[in-house]
Each structure stands twice: as structure tokens, then as C-alpha cells.
TIKOLVEX-638696 format. One line per field, with one value per residue (C-alpha): residue number from 1; residue in three letters; x, y, z. Coordinates in nm, 2 decimals, padded with zeros to 4 digits, always signed. Layout:
<sites>
num = [NUM | ...];
residuo = [ala | ...];
east = [X | ...];
north = [Y | ...];
up = [Z | ...];
</sites>
This chain:
<sites>
num = [1 | 2 | 3 | 4 | 5 | 6 | 7 | 8 | 9 | 10 | 11 | 12 | 13 | 14 | 15 | 16 | 17 | 18 | 19 | 20 | 21 | 22 | 23 | 24 | 25 | 26 | 27 | 28 | 29 | 30 | 31 | 32 | 33 | 34 | 35 | 36 | 37 | 38 | 39 | 40 | 41 | 42 | 43 | 44 | 45 | 46 | 47 | 48 | 49 | 50 | 51 | 52 | 53 | 54 | 55 | 56 | 57 | 58 | 59 | 60 | 61 | 62 | 63 | 64 | 65 | 66 | 67 | 68 | 69 | 70 | 71 | 72 | 73 | 74 | 75 | 76 | 77 | 78 | 79 | 80 | 81 | 82 | 83 | 84 | 85 | 86 | 87 | 88 | 89 | 90 | 91 | 92 | 93 | 94 | 95 | 96 | 97 | 98 | 99 | 100 | 101 | 102 | 103 | 104 | 105 | 106 | 107 | 108 | 109 | 110 | 111 | 112 | 113 | 114 | 115 | 116 | 117 | 118 | 119 | 120 | 121 | 122 | 123 | 124 | 125 | 126 | 127 | 128 | 129 | 130 | 131 | 132 | 133 | 134 | 135 | 136 | 137 | 138 | 139 | 140 | 141 | 142 | 143 | 144 | 145 | 146 | 147 | 148 | 149 | 150 | 151 | 152 | 153 | 154 | 155 | 156 | 157 | 158 | 159 | 160 | 161 | 162 | 163 | 164 | 165 | 166 | 167 | 168 | 169 | 170 | 171 | 172 | 173 | 174 | 175 | 176 | 177 | 178 | 179 | 180 | 181 | 182 | 183 | 184 | 185 | 186 | 187 | 188 | 189 | 190 | 191 | 192 | 193 | 194 | 195 | 196 | 197 | 198 | 199 | 200 | 201 | 202 | 203 | 204 | 205 | 206 | 207 | 208 | 209 | 210 | 211 | 212 | 213 | 214 | 215 | 216 | 217 | 218 | 219 | 220 | 221 | 222 | 223 | 224 | 225 | 226 | 227 | 228 | 229 | 230 | 231 | 232 | 233 | 234 | 235 | 236 | 237 | 238 | 239 | 240 | 241 | 242 | 243 | 244 | 245 | 246 | 247 | 248 | 249 | 250 | 251 | 252 | 253 | 254 | 255 | 256 | 257 | 258 | 259 | 260 | 261 | 262 | 263 | 264 | 265 | 266 | 267 | 268 | 269 | 270 | 271 | 272 | 273 | 274 | 275 | 276 | 277 | 278 | 279 | 280 | 281 | 282 | 283 | 284 | 285 | 286 | 287 | 288 | 289 | 290 | 291 | 292 | 293 | 294 | 295 | 296 | 297 | 298 | 299 | 300 | 301 | 302 | 303 | 304 | 305 | 306 | 307 | 308 | 309 | 310 | 311 | 312 | 313 | 314 | 315 | 316 | 317 | 318 | 319 | 320 | 321 | 322 | 323 | 324 | 325 | 326 | 327 | 328 | 329 | 330 | 331 | 332 | 333 | 334 | 335 | 336 | 337 | 338 | 339 | 340 | 341 | 342 | 343 | 344 | 345 | 346 | 347 | 348 | 349 | 350 | 351 | 352 | 353 | 354 | 355 | 356 | 357];
residuo = [met | thr | ala | phe | leu | ala | arg | arg | his | val | leu | ala | ala | ala | ala | gly | gly | ala | met | ala | thr | leu | lys | pro | gly | gly | ile | ala | ala | arg | ala | ala | asp | met | asn | asp | trp | met | phe | tyr | arg | arg | his | phe | val | ser | ala | asp | gly | arg | val | ile | asp | asn | gly | asn | gly | asn | val | ser | his | thr | glu | gly | gln | gly | tyr | gly | met | leu | phe | ala | gln | ala | phe | asp | asp | gln | asp | thr | phe | asn | ser | leu | phe | arg | trp | thr | glu | gln | thr | leu | arg | arg | arg | asp | asp | ala | leu | his | ala | trp | his | tyr | leu | pro | asp | ala | pro | asn | pro | val | pro | glu | ser | glu | asn | ala | thr | asp | gly | asp | leu | leu | ile | ala | leu | ala | leu | thr | leu | ala | gly | asp | arg | trp | gly | arg | gln | glu | leu | thr | asp | ala | ala | cys | ala | ile | tyr | ala | ala | val | arg | lys | lys | leu | val | val | gln | val | gly | ser | tyr | ser | val | leu | leu | pro | gly | leu | tyr | gly | phe | ser | phe | ser | asp | arg | val | val | leu | asn | pro | ser | tyr | tyr | ile | met | pro | ala | leu | leu | ala | gly | ala | leu | leu | asp | asp | ala | ala | thr | trp | met | arg | val | val | arg | asp | gly | arg | arg | leu | leu | his | arg | ala | lys | phe | gly | arg | trp | asp | leu | pro | pro | asp | trp | leu | ala | leu | pro | lys | val | gly | gly | thr | pro | gly | ile | ala | gln | ser | trp | pro | pro | arg | phe | ser | tyr | asp | ala | ile | arg | val | pro | leu | tyr | leu | gln | trp | ala | gly | met | leu | asp | ala | pro | thr | arg | ala | ser | leu | gln | arg | tyr | trp | asn | ala | trp | gly | pro | gly | gly | leu | pro | ala | trp | val | asp | leu | lys | thr | gly | glu | arg | ala | pro | tyr | gly | ala | pro | pro | gly | phe | his | ala | leu | gly | val | ala | cys | gly | leu | ala | asp | pro | ser | asp | phe | pro | ala | met | glu | thr | asn | thr | asn | tyr | tyr | ser | ala | ser | leu | thr | leu | leu | ser | arg | leu | val | gln | asp | gly | met | ala | ala | gly | val | met | arg | gln | ala | ala | ser | pro | asn];
east = [+00.02 | +00.30 | +00.39 | +00.08 | +00.03 | +00.39 | +00.33 | -00.04 | +00.07 | +00.27 | -00.08 | -00.27 | +00.06 | +00.08 | -00.31 | -00.26 | -00.48 | -00.74 | -00.88 | -00.72 | -00.73 | -00.58 | -00.78 | -00.51 | -00.63 | -00.71 | -01.02 | -01.23 | -01.48 | -01.80 | -01.88 | -02.18 | -02.01 | -01.80 | -02.00 | -01.93 | -01.56 | -01.58 | -01.80 | -01.55 | -01.27 | -01.39 | -01.50 | -01.19 | -00.94 | -00.70 | -00.53 | -00.18 | -00.29 | -00.46 | -00.73 | -00.90 | -01.09 | -01.33 | -01.46 | -01.17 | -01.07 | -00.96 | -00.66 | -00.50 | -00.38 | -00.25 | -00.60 | -00.72 | -00.45 | -00.50 | -00.80 | -00.80 | -00.50 | -00.74 | -01.03 | -00.81 | -00.69 | -01.04 | -01.09 | -00.85 | -00.76 | -00.37 | -00.31 | -00.47 | -00.32 | +00.02 | -00.04 | -00.18 | +00.11 | +00.38 | +00.22 | +00.21 | +00.57 | +00.73 | +00.51 | +00.44 | +00.71 | +00.96 | +01.30 | +01.41 | +01.19 | +00.91 | +00.63 | +00.47 | +00.38 | -00.03 | -00.16 | -00.10 | -00.23 | -00.25 | -00.26 | +00.04 | +00.33 | +00.46 | +00.20 | +00.39 | +00.45 | +00.48 | +00.66 | +00.41 | +00.28 | -00.08 | -00.07 | -00.39 | -00.28 | +00.03 | -00.14 | -00.43 | -00.12 | +00.06 | -00.28 | -00.33 | +00.07 | -00.02 | -00.26 | -00.18 | +00.14 | -00.02 | -00.28 | -00.08 | +00.25 | +00.45 | +00.72 | +00.82 | +00.48 | +00.52 | +00.88 | +00.70 | +00.45 | +00.68 | +00.91 | +00.63 | +00.53 | +00.85 | +00.88 | +00.52 | +00.58 | +00.95 | +00.81 | +00.44 | +00.40 | +00.46 | +00.41 | +00.16 | +00.06 | -00.02 | -00.11 | +00.07 | -00.09 | -00.08 | +00.00 | -00.18 | +00.14 | +00.48 | +00.49 | +00.13 | +00.03 | +00.25 | +00.22 | +00.40 | +00.10 | -00.14 | -00.12 | -00.36 | -00.47 | -00.75 | -00.98 | -01.04 | -00.68 | -00.72 | -00.77 | -00.77 | -00.73 | -00.43 | -00.28 | -00.33 | -00.13 | +00.13 | +00.20 | +00.17 | +00.49 | +00.66 | +00.68 | +00.39 | +00.45 | +00.43 | +00.17 | -00.10 | -00.02 | -00.16 | -00.50 | -00.48 | -00.45 | -00.64 | -01.02 | -00.92 | -00.96 | -01.23 | -01.39 | -01.35 | -01.37 | -01.75 | -01.91 | -02.22 | -02.58 | -02.49 | -02.16 | -01.97 | -01.63 | -01.53 | -01.30 | -01.03 | -00.89 | -00.68 | -00.49 | -00.29 | +00.06 | +00.01 | -00.32 | -00.66 | -00.86 | -00.96 | -01.10 | -01.25 | -00.94 | -01.00 | -00.87 | -01.07 | -01.48 | -01.59 | -01.77 | -01.88 | -01.83 | -01.68 | -01.34 | -01.51 | -01.81 | -01.51 | -01.44 | -01.75 | -01.68 | -01.27 | -01.41 | -01.64 | -01.42 | -01.21 | -01.47 | -01.39 | -01.77 | -01.87 | -02.24 | -02.25 | -02.09 | -02.31 | -02.59 | -02.52 | -02.48 | -02.81 | -02.97 | -02.78 | -02.85 | -03.26 | -03.28 | -03.33 | -03.61 | -03.60 | -03.36 | -03.29 | -02.96 | -02.69 | -02.38 | -02.23 | -02.34 | -02.18 | -02.08 | -02.12 | -02.44 | -02.59 | -02.63 | -02.67 | -02.56 | -02.77 | -02.74 | -02.79 | -02.55 | -02.39 | -02.44 | -02.16 | -02.28 | -02.60 | -02.36 | -02.15 | -02.51 | -02.58 | -02.25 | -02.20 | -02.58 | -02.72 | -02.97 | -03.16 | -02.98 | -03.27 | -03.09 | -02.80 | -02.71 | -02.66 | -02.28 | -02.47 | -02.56 | -02.28 | -02.12 | -01.78 | -01.47 | -01.53 | -01.91 | -01.81 | -01.54 | -01.70 | -01.98 | -01.71 | -01.52 | -01.87 | -02.01 | -01.68 | -01.67 | -02.06 | -02.00 | -01.78 | -01.53 | -01.32 | -00.95 | -00.83 | -01.09 | -00.98 | -01.19 | -01.05 | -01.31 | -01.18 | -01.30 | -01.10 | -00.96];
north = [+00.00 | +00.23 | +00.23 | +00.30 | +00.59 | +00.73 | +00.73 | +00.84 | +01.22 | +01.08 | +01.00 | +01.30 | +01.47 | +01.25 | +01.29 | +01.64 | +01.77 | +01.54 | +01.37 | +01.01 | +00.77 | +00.42 | +00.24 | +00.02 | -00.37 | -00.45 | -00.63 | -00.67 | -00.95 | -00.94 | -01.25 | -01.37 | -01.41 | -01.64 | -01.97 | -01.77 | -01.76 | -02.13 | -02.22 | -01.99 | -02.25 | -02.61 | -02.57 | -02.34 | -02.44 | -02.71 | -02.83 | -02.73 | -02.37 | -02.38 | -02.17 | -02.42 | -02.22 | -02.51 | -02.29 | -02.34 | -02.69 | -02.65 | -02.47 | -02.21 | -01.86 | -01.52 | -01.36 | -01.66 | -01.68 | -01.30 | -01.34 | -01.65 | -01.42 | -01.13 | -01.36 | -01.55 | -01.24 | -01.03 | -01.38 | -01.34 | -01.73 | -01.69 | -02.08 | -02.08 | -01.74 | -01.92 | -02.23 | -01.95 | -01.74 | -02.10 | -02.25 | -01.91 | -01.85 | -02.20 | -02.28 | -01.94 | -01.67 | -01.54 | -01.66 | -01.30 | -01.05 | -01.03 | -01.11 | -01.45 | -01.66 | -01.62 | -02.00 | -02.35 | -02.61 | -02.90 | -03.17 | -03.07 | -03.20 | -02.86 | -02.73 | -02.40 | -02.33 | -01.96 | -01.70 | -01.44 | -01.23 | -01.11 | -00.77 | -00.78 | -01.11 | -00.95 | -00.64 | -00.87 | -01.08 | -00.72 | -00.59 | -00.91 | -00.92 | -00.57 | -00.56 | -00.92 | -00.79 | -00.46 | -00.71 | -00.92 | -00.76 | -00.94 | -00.75 | -01.02 | -00.99 | -00.64 | -00.68 | -00.98 | -00.65 | -00.38 | -00.60 | -00.67 | -00.28 | -00.16 | -00.47 | -00.35 | -00.03 | -00.08 | -00.27 | -00.27 | +00.10 | +00.32 | +00.65 | +00.68 | +01.04 | +01.21 | +00.88 | +00.65 | +00.33 | +00.02 | -00.27 | -00.60 | -00.82 | -00.84 | -00.94 | -00.89 | -00.59 | -00.25 | -00.23 | +00.02 | +00.27 | +00.18 | +00.01 | -00.26 | -00.21 | -00.43 | -00.15 | -00.42 | -00.42 | -00.13 | -00.22 | +00.11 | +00.00 | -00.20 | +00.09 | +00.35 | +00.05 | +00.08 | +00.46 | +00.39 | +00.09 | +00.24 | +00.50 | +00.74 | +01.00 | +00.71 | +00.52 | +00.83 | +00.92 | +00.57 | +00.64 | +00.97 | +00.90 | +00.55 | +00.75 | +00.96 | +00.65 | +00.47 | +00.82 | +00.87 | +00.44 | +00.45 | +00.31 | +00.18 | +00.27 | +00.26 | +00.43 | +00.14 | +00.05 | -00.27 | -00.56 | -00.46 | -00.13 | +00.04 | +00.38 | +00.53 | +00.62 | +00.94 | +01.16 | +01.03 | +00.89 | +00.53 | +00.33 | -00.08 | -00.31 | -00.49 | -00.80 | -00.88 | -00.96 | -00.56 | -00.68 | -00.56 | -00.88 | -01.11 | -00.87 | -00.52 | -00.62 | -00.58 | -00.19 | -00.07 | -00.30 | -00.19 | +00.17 | +00.14 | -00.08 | +00.26 | +00.47 | +00.65 | +00.52 | +00.85 | +00.97 | +01.01 | +00.66 | +00.51 | +00.63 | +00.46 | +00.16 | +00.17 | +00.24 | -00.09 | -00.28 | -00.24 | -00.20 | -00.63 | -00.66 | -00.93 | -01.17 | -01.05 | -00.93 | -01.05 | -01.22 | -00.94 | -00.73 | -00.60 | -00.27 | -00.22 | -00.43 | -00.44 | -00.79 | -00.97 | -01.29 | -01.56 | -01.69 | -01.49 | -01.31 | -01.54 | -01.51 | -01.31 | -01.04 | -00.98 | -00.93 | -00.71 | -00.50 | -00.48 | -00.34 | -00.09 | +00.03 | -00.10 | -00.32 | -00.35 | -00.50 | -00.81 | -00.92 | -00.99 | -01.40 | -01.67 | -01.80 | -02.16 | -02.03 | -01.98 | -02.35 | -02.19 | -02.04 | -01.68 | -01.60 | -01.69 | -01.45 | -01.19 | -01.29 | -01.28 | -00.99 | -00.80 | -00.86 | -00.76 | -00.39 | -00.38 | -00.43 | -00.12 | -00.30 | -00.40 | -00.42 | -00.07 | +00.13 | +00.47 | +00.78 | +00.97 | +01.32 | +01.47 | +01.40 | +01.32 | +01.57];
up = [+00.02 | +00.11 | -00.23 | -00.43 | -00.17 | -00.28 | -00.62 | -00.65 | -00.70 | -01.00 | -01.14 | -01.09 | -01.24 | -01.56 | -01.64 | -01.65 | -01.34 | -01.34 | -01.03 | -01.04 | -00.75 | -00.66 | -00.40 | -00.23 | -00.17 | -00.57 | -00.59 | -00.30 | -00.33 | -00.17 | +00.05 | -00.14 | -00.45 | -00.31 | -00.49 | -00.79 | -00.78 | -00.63 | -00.94 | -01.20 | -01.01 | -01.01 | -01.37 | -01.54 | -01.34 | -01.37 | -01.04 | -01.20 | -01.26 | -01.61 | -01.69 | -01.92 | -02.25 | -02.31 | -02.56 | -02.82 | -02.74 | -02.42 | -02.49 | -02.25 | -02.30 | -02.16 | -02.17 | -01.89 | -01.66 | -01.64 | -01.57 | -01.32 | -01.16 | -01.15 | -00.95 | -00.73 | -00.55 | -00.57 | -00.37 | -00.13 | -00.29 | -00.26 | -00.26 | -00.64 | -00.73 | -00.70 | -00.88 | -01.20 | -01.15 | -01.12 | -01.42 | -01.63 | -01.57 | -01.59 | -01.94 | -02.12 | -02.02 | -02.29 | -02.28 | -02.37 | -02.21 | -01.95 | -02.15 | -02.27 | -02.53 | -02.57 | -02.57 | -02.50 | -02.69 | -02.47 | -02.72 | -02.97 | -03.02 | -02.91 | -02.68 | -02.68 | -03.11 | -03.11 | -02.93 | -03.04 | -02.70 | -02.67 | -02.53 | -02.34 | -02.14 | -02.06 | -01.91 | -01.71 | -01.61 | -01.47 | -01.32 | -01.10 | -01.00 | -00.89 | -00.66 | -00.53 | -00.43 | -00.29 | -00.10 | +00.06 | +00.10 | -00.15 | -00.32 | -00.58 | -00.73 | -00.76 | -00.90 | -01.18 | -01.28 | -01.31 | -01.57 | -01.76 | -01.77 | -01.88 | -02.14 | -02.29 | -02.26 | -02.49 | -02.76 | -02.79 | -02.74 | -03.02 | -03.20 | -03.48 | -03.58 | -03.30 | -03.11 | -02.83 | -02.94 | -02.81 | -03.05 | -03.00 | -03.02 | -03.10 | -03.49 | -03.76 | -03.68 | -03.79 | -04.18 | -04.40 | -04.41 | -04.08 | -03.73 | -03.67 | -03.32 | -03.08 | -02.90 | -02.64 | -02.57 | -02.39 | -02.02 | -01.86 | -01.52 | -01.64 | -01.79 | -01.51 | -01.27 | -01.53 | -01.47 | -01.08 | -01.13 | -01.48 | -01.66 | -01.56 | -01.85 | -02.12 | -01.97 | -01.96 | -02.28 | -02.35 | -02.17 | -02.30 | -02.69 | -02.66 | -02.50 | -02.79 | -03.05 | -02.88 | -02.95 | -03.31 | -03.33 | -03.35 | -03.64 | -03.79 | -03.69 | -03.31 | -03.32 | -03.19 | -03.15 | -03.38 | -03.29 | -03.53 | -03.59 | -03.88 | -03.77 | -04.12 | -04.01 | -04.21 | -04.14 | -04.20 | -03.93 | -03.74 | -03.95 | -03.95 | -04.01 | -04.35 | -04.25 | -03.98 | -03.95 | -03.98 | -03.62 | -03.24 | -03.12 | -02.89 | -02.87 | -02.86 | -02.64 | -02.36 | -02.44 | -02.22 | -01.94 | -01.94 | -01.96 | -01.69 | -01.45 | -01.46 | -01.42 | -01.77 | -01.96 | -02.07 | -02.09 | -02.50 | -02.54 | -02.28 | -02.46 | -02.78 | -02.64 | -02.45 | -02.77 | -02.91 | -02.58 | -02.60 | -02.99 | -02.99 | -02.71 | -02.40 | -02.44 | -02.85 | -02.81 | -03.05 | -03.03 | -03.27 | -03.51 | -03.88 | -03.86 | -04.23 | -04.32 | -03.97 | -04.02 | -03.69 | -03.55 | -03.62 | -03.21 | -02.89 | -02.72 | -02.39 | -02.06 | -02.00 | -02.25 | -02.02 | -01.70 | -01.83 | -02.01 | -01.62 | -01.49 | -01.73 | -01.65 | -01.95 | -01.82 | -01.56 | -01.22 | -01.21 | -01.56 | -01.43 | -01.51 | -01.27 | -01.28 | -01.30 | -01.67 | -01.79 | -01.99 | -02.15 | -02.02 | -02.18 | -02.08 | -01.73 | -01.69 | -01.84 | -01.56 | -01.25 | -01.35 | -01.45 | -01.10 | -00.94 | -01.17 | -01.08 | -00.70 | -00.74 | -00.58 | -00.94 | -00.91 | -00.82 | -00.95 | -01.11 | -01.13 | -01.40 | -01.36 | -01.68 | -02.00 | -02.27 | -02.57];
</sites>
């Protein structure tokens, strides 16, 4: 806690006068939610500390490890946290830096076939380590978080025109004329925690420019962010990336949750989301919508999307789904994180009063 309090003035200064605060102690979960964590741990966390994505062939990835570590910290489950972190470091840690290979294929001859990272996974792991180190007074966890933040800053934060942007991974996202970004990788609480533990000026530029991008990256009938965004290197405006389906879908759905988590979901963005949320009638929310044609998924959104809607103030609290309605890892992860955000106790909720430029 002392380290956070000592650095708080740095974050306030880097925010350009915005009222930004960090609540020490990390995610503090309600005792009433313990059954939800027990359900999640029982169904998606292996005995050796691997979070299993049962919706994608029982693979594991850094996103899942990061979510699992955040939840274990939230519920003061230090034993599970330790096993999750140990498996992550032993299996996915890259040899030459503090980043992690993004996925693990349990049935492959080489379960970790590539060293490519996923930036959102590294940021979730770093945030979980930050909060756990603070909660349990474990300096080695804080040091590990610092190393990840430094590596992300050095290798994945780049300047593109007037924006300091966050590349989604080390390879394959920077081209001669543009970069490709993933709006849902802007996990605002994780970026703000980076400003506390690493280079405050750099991380706060990423936060401010990320908010600028998100305000410009709104497309289609409902002004929604795409799963993948292209940003020209010289002039021009952000557009939907061409090599991916032009959808508001399983990636972009997290954008409002991460903004809400950090106290940054402003009224215009919330209004656009509410129009979308209410356009389909009771129970009709689709799993995705095409931002160019308006086509909707032929199947409905999973329970985690509905939980997210409640947490972001888009749906009635009575619509929050029971944890037991989730049959796959991703929906369950969204549900549990949404519950923590809804309760206002999520990991170091950083409140930022200033509107984006």
C-alpha cells in the first residue's frame, strides 16, 4: 500500500490535473460472491494452475491466466493465485523478456508453438500481480508486474501520428501505411496501474490517446467500436480493419466494461450502447453485429454479455445472469468480472473525472 500512496501524486500529475485515484487493496469481492468464484475455479481452473478455455478446444492463453489471477486475488485465494502464476511463468514466459507466449495447445506435440505475445494477456497478468503484491505484501509479485510493464512499454507502445498506441502483439500488426489495433486491449485499469509502477508519462499518454481513439472509433448504426481497428500512419482517421470481420463482437464487447471499470464510461458512449442494447427486445441481444451491413448473429449473446450490460448500466440489475448459466470459460469470465465491476469493488477502480480531449 505504501508504494501506491507514494506514487499517487505522479499519476495525478501525469493525468494533466484530472482527479485520478487508486484504491489500494485490489479487488475486494463480497462474501456473497464466493460461490461464483468456486464455480469458476471448479469448471475452468485445473489443479496445476491452467485456466481452460473449453470453448476453444480446451486451450489456455494469457488472457485466461490473467483473468484467473485477478479473480483469485479478488477472493483472497492465495493458493490458487500461486498455482496460476507458477504455471504461467513455467509454461508461457518468453526467454528474452518478461512477456508471455500467448497460447498453450494441450494436445499438440509442441504445446507452445510460437513465442508471439498477446498484449491484453500480458496487461491482465501485470494488473493481477500489481494488486496481489499490494494485497498480500509480496514484493516479488510487484517486481514481476514492473518487469511486464517495462517490456510492454519498450516493445509494444509506438508512436503513430499524434497517437501513442498499444500494439496487440509483437508481430503482424504494423504495416507500411498503417497499424492494426484492438480496442478491447485498452484495459484502462491495467494501463493506469502501469503509470504507478513504470513510466507514468508514457502510460498516461497511452491512456489519453486510447480514449481519443475510442471516441473516434465508432461505426455503424449504433456508433460502436469494432473488434479490430486500422490507424493510418500518416494522416487520415481510424477505420475498421480490413483483414477481420467488421464486427462489434466478442472482442469489442469488453470495451465498455473496461471503461466502466476505470470510471471512464462517459454519457455519450453509454447512450450509444443503450440504444444498441435496447434495439433487440427482451432476450434478443445478438452475439455480434456487422458494423457495415447491420447483419446480426443468428444466435444470441451468451450470459456474460448480459452481465456486462448490467455492470455498465445498460440493463436492469435484475437481468444479471446466475453464474451457473455459463457453460464456457469466456462467458463465465465476463460474468465474474462484471459482478466485481458492478459491486464497485473491482481492482483498484481508478476514477478519472476529466473528459477526453
